[in-house]
C-alpha angles and dihedrals in degrees: 000000000000091000091049090052091055092049092051092049091050092051091053091050093050093050092048090050093051092051093047095049094050097244086123109078116208117222121259091245092054091052094048091049094048118112091231093055092046091051091051091048092049091051092047093050091047091050091048091055091047091051091051090051091049091050090052091049092047092048091049091047092050090052090050091048091050090049091050091049091048094049091043090048091051091052092047095049091048090053091042093051090049092053093049093045091054093045126092103227110209101170142018124202118207128196139157132216091228094064115049124213094010127114135162120219120202128189095173107131098220091051092048090050092050094052090046088053090054089061098042094043103044125112132210117255119224120218096015123103131197088248089057094056093042090056094043098049122047093189125059136171126224116215121191119187114200122195131203091269089055092249111152127215111192135187141155127236122213123190114336100318118005118114133190117186119216090225094047103040096158097069139056122221132186140213121174110246096012090142095050096095092044091049090052101044104034120075111255116240088237116032118215119230115231125203092211142005093255090061091051091049090050089059096049112128094203140013117208135195128166089267108026143041120203132184141227096285089064092044090058091052092050092047090060090057091048092048091056096042119109118235114239124224139183117025091349091061089080122060136171103240098175094116097032124116113255125214115188116208116196116200114180093317097323119113122214120177126209112200125199129184137167094290127074088259129107128198124215116203117191128210091273093055096254113147128212124181130215136189117236133178127254090253092051090050092051091048092050091051090047093050092050096042 
């Protein structure tokens, strides 16, 4: 009996040891039904509900913030447009982020009016952020309108039409052809080689006089006249152009002048100031005057 007592005691000790050291694995059902597991599950479920509620609140708050930004931006652009509209713009500075320490200042009235029109005529874009356009377009132009009181209105142009104002950095606006003047006046990163002057004129983004500004569609028409004109030589190769009309064609930063006087002769002046003269017909002269009217 005494030996049996010792064996029973030893068995109890071994079983206790197994349970304490973890060698005994409880069943899945016993874990799920345990109070500790249930308390953890309840806490986790409660936290999950709280997280969902916080996400809803955050989403709602973000929508409200966007709405506030949109409304604020609309108010700001309305005030901004009003200021620009009432200002007498006397100069516009142009620059690009691809060429450092280079800017192009223009006092030409038609160009100033066109850039002013970009500001007063632009519209806000929905669903596009300044970060979006910055990532999409590597190149951008900087336009700075300066009025007679030296007040400056600055904005950046991305692609052909997207605009971000320095004073309204949270919104994107658009105006078709906003980049046209920048494309014309600023030197292109890669200059195109032209076989003749007519081809360069055909690619001009803008044509400028003291009273008018025309665009590429007009440049193409004028290039056809230049292409058919006959080059003059001898004594006719030199003309006094002091009183002649001057049409300035800007092609990616390169200036080409077309000169027209009383005669059926046109002068072409390249970027270096060299003049070459060509004979045109009466009809071609009338067409050229009509295109540039």
